[in-house]
C-alpha positions in Angstrom: -0.1 0.0 0.1 1.5 3.3 -1.1 2.7 5.6 1.7 1.9 9.4 1.2 3.5 11.9 3.6 0.9 14.7 3.8 2.3 18.1 4.8 -0.5 20.6 5.9 -0.8 22.9 8.9 -4.6 23.5 8.8 -6.1 20.8 10.8 -9.5 20.9 8.8 -7.5 20.5 5.6 -5.3 17.9 6.6 -8.1 15.7 8.1 -10.2 16.2 4.8 -7.1 15.2 2.8 -6.2 12.3 5.0 -10.0 10.7 4.7 -10.0 11.3 0.7 -6.5 9.6 0.3 -7.4 6.7 2.8 -10.4 5.9 1.0 -8.4 5.6 -2.2 -6.2 2.9 -0.4 -3.1 5.1 0.6 -1.6 5.1 3.9 -1.1 8.7 5.2 1.7 10.0 7.3 0.4 13.5 8.4 2.7 16.3 9.4 1.6 19.9 10.4 5.2 21.6 10.0 8.1 21.9 7.6 10.7 20.5 10.2 8.3 17.8 11.4 7.9 16.9 7.6 11.5 16.6 6.8 12.2 14.3 9.8 9.3 12.1 9.2 10.2 11.7 5.4 13.8 10.7 6.3 12.6 8.2 9.1 9.6 6.5 7.2 10.8 6.8 3.7 7.2 7.7 2.0 6.6 6.9 -1.7 5.5 10.6 -2.3 5.0 13.9 -0.6 2.1 16.2 -0.7 3.4 19.5 0.2 1.8 22.6 1.5 3.7 26.0 1.0 2.6 28.1 3.9 3.7 26.3 6.9 4.5 27.8 10.4 8.1 27.1 10.8 10.0 26.6 7.4 7.7 27.1 4.4 7.0 24.4 2.0 9.8 25.8 -0.7 12.4 25.5 2.2 11.3 22.0 3.3 11.4 21.0 -0.3 15.0 22.1 -0.8 15.8 20.4 2.4 14.3 17.0 1.4 16.1 17.3 -2.0 19.5 18.2 -0.5 19.3 15.0 1.7 20.5 11.9 -0.7 18.1 9.8 1.7 15.0 11.8 0.8 15.9 13.3 -2.5 14.4 10.4 -4.7 10.9 10.9 -3.4 8.7 12.8 -5.6 7.0 16.0 -4.1 3.7 17.5 -5.4 3.0 20.8 -4.1 -0.5 21.7 -3.0 -1.1 25.7 -2.6 -3.7 28.3 -3.3 -0.7 30.3 -4.4 -1.5 29.7 -8.2 0.9 32.6 -9.5 3.8 31.8 -11.9 6.3 33.0 -9.2 5.1 30.5 -6.6 5.3 27.7 -9.3 8.7 28.6 -10.6 10.0 28.9 -7.1 8.4 25.3 -6.1 10.1 23.7 -9.4 13.3 25.5 -8.7 13.3 24.1 -5.0 13.0 20.5 -6.6 9.3 19.6 -6.7 8.0 17.3 -9.4 4.5 18.8 -9.7 1.9 21.4 -8.5 -1.8 21.1 -7.8 -3.7 24.3 -7.2 -6.3 24.5 -4.1 -9.0 23.9 -4.1 -8.0 20.7 -5.4 -9.1 18.7 -8.2 -9.4 15.3 -6.9 -9.3 13.5 -10.2 -6.4 15.3 -11.3 -4.6 14.7 -8.0 -5.2 11.1 -8.0 -3.8 10.8 -11.5 -0.6 12.7 -10.7 -0.2 10.5 -7.7 -0.4 7.2 -9.7 1.7 8.8 -12.2 4.7 9.6 -9.9 4.1 6.5 -7.8 4.5 4.6 -11.3 7.7 6.3 -12.2 9.0 5.7 -8.7 8.5 1.8 -9.4 10.1 2.0 -12.7 13.0 3.8 -11.0 13.3 1.2 -8.4 13.2 -1.5 -10.9 15.8 0.1 -13.2 18.2 0.3 -10.1 17.8 -3.1 -9.0 20.8 -5.3 -9.2 20.4 -7.7 -12.3 20.6 -11.4 -11.8 24.2 -12.9 -12.3 24.6 -14.7 -15.6 26.6 -18.2 -14.8 27.6 -18.5 -18.4 29.1 -15.0 -18.6 32.8 -15.1 -19.4 33.1 -11.5 -20.4 34.7 -9.0 -18.2 32.1 -7.5 -15.5 30.4 -4.6 -16.3 31.4 -1.3 -14.5 30.5 -1.3 -10.9 27.0 0.3 -10.4 27.4 3.5 -8.0 25.2 3.5 -4.8 21.9 5.3 -5.1 22.8 8.0 -2.8 25.9 8.7 -5.0 23.5 8.5 -8.2 21.2 10.8 -7.0 23.0 14.0 -7.7 25.4 15.4 -10.0 27.4 17.3 -7.6 28.0 17.3 -3.9 24.8 18.1 -1.5 25.1 19.0 1.9 24.5 22.2 4.4 25.0 25.3 2.8 27.8 27.5 4.5 27.3 31.2 4.4 30.1 33.7 5.6 28.6 36.7 7.3 30.6 39.8 7.1 29.4 42.5 9.4 31.5 45.0 11.6 28.4 45.6 14.0 28.2 42.8 16.5 24.4 42.8 17.1 23.6 43.1 13.2 25.9 40.2 12.5 24.6 38.0 15.5 20.8 38.7 14.3 21.8 37.8 10.9 23.4 34.6 11.8 20.6 33.6 14.1 17.9 34.1 11.4 20.2 32.1 8.9 20.8 29.4 11.3 17.1 28.9 11.9 16.8 28.2 8.4 19.4 25.4 8.4 22.2 27.1 7.1 25.8 27.0 8.4 27.0 30.5 9.2 30.6 31.8 9.9 31.5 35.2 11.1 33.8 37.9 10.1 34.1 41.3 11.8 35.8 42.9 9.1 37.0 42.6 5.5 40.5 41.1 6.5 38.9 38.3 8.4 36.5 37.6 5.2 39.2 37.4 2.8 41.1 35.1 5.0 38.2 32.7 5.8 37.3 32.1 2.1 40.8 31.3 1.5 41.0 29.0 4.2 37.7 27.1 3.7 34.8 26.7 1.1 31.8 28.6 1.1 28.4 28.7 -0.9 27.7 32.3 -0.4 29.1 35.6 1.2 26.8 38.3 2.9 29.2 41.2 3.0 28.6 44.9 4.6 29.8 47.6 2.7 31.0 50.1 5.4 33.7 48.4 7.4 36.9 49.5 8.9 40.4 48.4 7.5 39.2 46.6 4.3 35.6 47.9 3.3 33.0 45.6 1.2 34.2 46.9 -1.9 37.6 45.8 -1.6 36.6 42.3 -0.3 34.2 42.1 -3.6 37.0 43.4 -5.9 39.5 40.8 -4.4 37.0 37.9 -4.7 36.2 38.9 -8.4 39.9 39.0 -9.1 40.8 35.7 -7.7 40.1 32.8 -10.3 39.5 30.4 -7.5 36.9 32.7 -6.0 35.4 34.7 -8.6 32.3 32.2 -8.8 31.5 32.6 -5.1 28.1 34.6 -5.1 28.4 37.6 -3.1 25.2 39.7 -1.6 26.2 43.2 -0.4 24.6 44.7 2.5 24.5 48.3 3.4 22.3 51.0 5.1 23.1 53.0 2.1 19.9 53.5 0.0 21.4 55.1 -3.1 21.1 53.7 -6.6 24.7 54.5 -7.6 25.8 52.2 -4.8 23.5 49.4 -6.0 24.8 49.7 -9.3 28.5 50.0 -8.4 28.2 46.5 -6.3 26.4 44.8 -9.3 28.8 46.1 -11.9 31.7 44.7 -9.5 30.3 41.2 -9.7 27.8 41.1 -6.7 24.8 38.8 -7.3 22.6 41.0 -5.2 22.1 44.0 -2.8 20.2 44.3 0.5 19.1 47.4 2.6 19.3 47.7 6.3 17.4 47.0 8.2 16.6 43.4 6.9 13.4 42.3 5.7 13.5 38.7 6.8 11.1 37.4 4.0 13.3 39.4 1.3 16.5 38.3 3.0 15.5 34.4 2.6 14.3 35.0 -0.6 17.6 36.4 -2.1 19.8 34.1 -0.2 17.8 31.0 -1.6 17.8 32.4 -5.2 21.7 32.9 -5.1 22.0 29.5 -3.6 20.0 28.0 -6.5 22.0 29.8 -8.9 25.1 28.5 -7.5 23.9 25.0 -7.3 22.9 25.2 -11.0 26.5 26.4 -11.9 28.1 23.6 -9.6 26.1 21.4 -11.5 27.3 22.7 -14.6 30.9 22.8 -13.7 30.6 19.1 -12.6 29.2 18.3 -15.9 31.9 19.7 -17.9 34.5 18.2 -15.9 32.8 14.8 -16.4 32.7 15.4 -20.3 36.6 16.4 -20.0 37.4 13.0 -18.0 35.6 11.0 -20.7 37.3 13.0 -23.4 40.6 12.2 -21.6 39.8 8.6 -20.9 39.0 8.3 -24.9 42.4 9.8 -25.6 44.2 7.2 -23.2 42.3 4.2 -24.8 43.7 5.1 -28.3 47.2 5.2 -26.7 46.6 2.0 -24.9 46.7 3.6 -21.4 43.4 3.5 -20.3 42.9 4.1 -16.4 39.4 2.9 -15.0 40.0 5.3 -11.9 39.9 8.3 -14.2 36.1 7.5 -15.0 35.1 6.6 -11.4 33.4 9.8 -10.7 31.7 10.0 -14.1 30.5 6.4 -13.8 29.1 7.3 -10.4 26.5 10.0 -12.0 22.9 9.0 -12.1 22.2 10.9 -15.5 22.7 10.2 -19.3 26.3 11.1 -19.2 26.9 8.4 -16.4 25.4 5.9 -18.3 27.4 6.7 -21.4 30.5 6.5 -19.0 29.6 3.1 -17.8 29.0 1.7 -21.4 32.5 3.4 -22.4 34.0 2.2 -19.2 32.8 -1.7 -20.1 34.2 -1.2 -23.6 37.4 0.2 -22.7 38.1 -2.6 -20.3 37.2 -5.2 -23.1 39.6 -3.2 -25.3 42.4 -3.4 -22.6 41.7 -7.1 -22.2 42.1 -7.7 -25.8 45.3 -5.7 -26.1 46.6 -7.8 -23.1 45.8 -11.0 -24.8 47.7 -9.7 -28.1 50.7 -8.7 -25.9 50.6 -12.5 -24.7 50.5 -13.8 -28.0 53.3 -11.8 -29.2 55.5 -13.1 -26.1 54.5 -16.4 -27.2 55.5 -15.9 -30.9 58.9 -14.5 -29.4 59.3 -17.8 -27.7 58.5 -19.8 -30.8 61.3 -17.7 -32.7 63.8 -18.9 -30.1 62.8 -22.5 -30.8 63.2 -22.1 -34.4 66.7 -20.6 -33.7 67.5 -23.9 -31.8 66.1 -25.9 -34.9 68.3 -24.1 -37.0 71.4 -25.0 -34.9 70.3 -28.8 -34.8 69.9 -28.6 -38.7 73.3 -27.0 -39.0 74.8 -29.9 -36.7 73.2 -32.6 -38.8 74.1 -31.3 -42.3 77.9 -31.1 -41.2 78.1 -34.6 -40.1 80.1 -37.1 -42.3 77.0 -39.2 -43.0 75.1 -36.3 -44.3 78.1 -35.2 -46.4 78.3 -38.9 -47.9 74.4 -38.7 -48.7 74.7 -35.5 -50.4 77.8 -36.8 -52.6 75.5 -39.9 -53.5 72.6 -37.3 -54.4 74.7 -35.2 -56.5 76.2 -38.4 -58.4 72.7 -39.5 -58.9 71.4 -36.4 -60.3 74.4 -35.9 -62.7 73.9 -39.7 -64.1 70.1 -38.9 -64.3 70.5 -35.8 -66.3 73.2 -37.8 -68.6 70.9 -40.8 -68.8 73.6 -43.6 -67.9 72.7 -47.2 -68.1 71.6 -48.9 -64.7 74.8 -50.8 -64.7 77.1 -47.9 -64.7 75.1 -46.3 -61.8 75.4 -49.4 -59.8 79.1 -49.8 -60.3 79.5 -46.0 -59.4 77.7 -46.5 -56.3 79.8 -49.5 -55.2 82.9 -47.4 -55.9 81.7 -44.7 -53.5 81.1 -47.1 -50.7 
């Protein structure tokens, strides 16, 4: 019986949804908060999740992002149920990782069709990832090892997002870190620009929130140095300032900042812009990982041509769960077979070399035999016989000559 995680904070709606789903034969796991839904999904592993967006602790968008960031729950399809029917709400939901969207009030026939569709896709995916039965008659090289499902669910590393908060005002910095921490982000504090530059060169971050007006090294200089460093130029930066002048905003954007926030912070706007920047970085990381995988596959092809194929080079690409990973697994299997054939050819060459040594021994033995007295005598007799035959002598003459030679 399929298990459906129902995330809805309104008790009346939750009970109504539960009864309709149970009448259809589903087992319903209810949750009334986003954090509770994340924990329940990890513990119970439902087959599908119905997600409301307006939740009291973390909203449905954030809950969806957390579920998709966890390898344990990432494969579970999420259908958003919301009265927010705007294009922006839908775009944010799909950007967070949901698979489908149903507007409230719910069209039950359409919802049940979507549930059946995503449950069927889940069964197909599970069957595709199931290990095949071993073939007792197979003698070829084994296929490339299939990576664990958790590794194949994503194309780049997924984990808690690290945000560097650069702010010289202690109260503002602590407040900002507290708000971000409540959303599940890991924060690191820097009290000035110099500390910020040291921090980003010491450890990786997903985002920098940087104040502009600071002592020693201001926000502009931090931004300039980040964008001038090839290793850090792709790190997204949101500039923060009490300056509410268009010229300052334009200057920051032109220098490479992803966004600009005015003080005092609007919590909703803060989280929306942070999530938007992190979404862009995630897509950029996926693109970089894809290009690196293509480069590894190209390099592997070059090594195959040179007879120097190294299976370890393709290991990260083989672990991908997308079409490129499938291509890499096929290529890896074929390259291993080519490598095995070339090894057999090398073994054959060594065997032929050994045969040449035996032929040399035969030649020496032939030379020894032909140098013997018996062989020389036989050779003289053969020469006389050929000479007499060419002259057509009588049989009597040949007999006499042969007796003389004896």
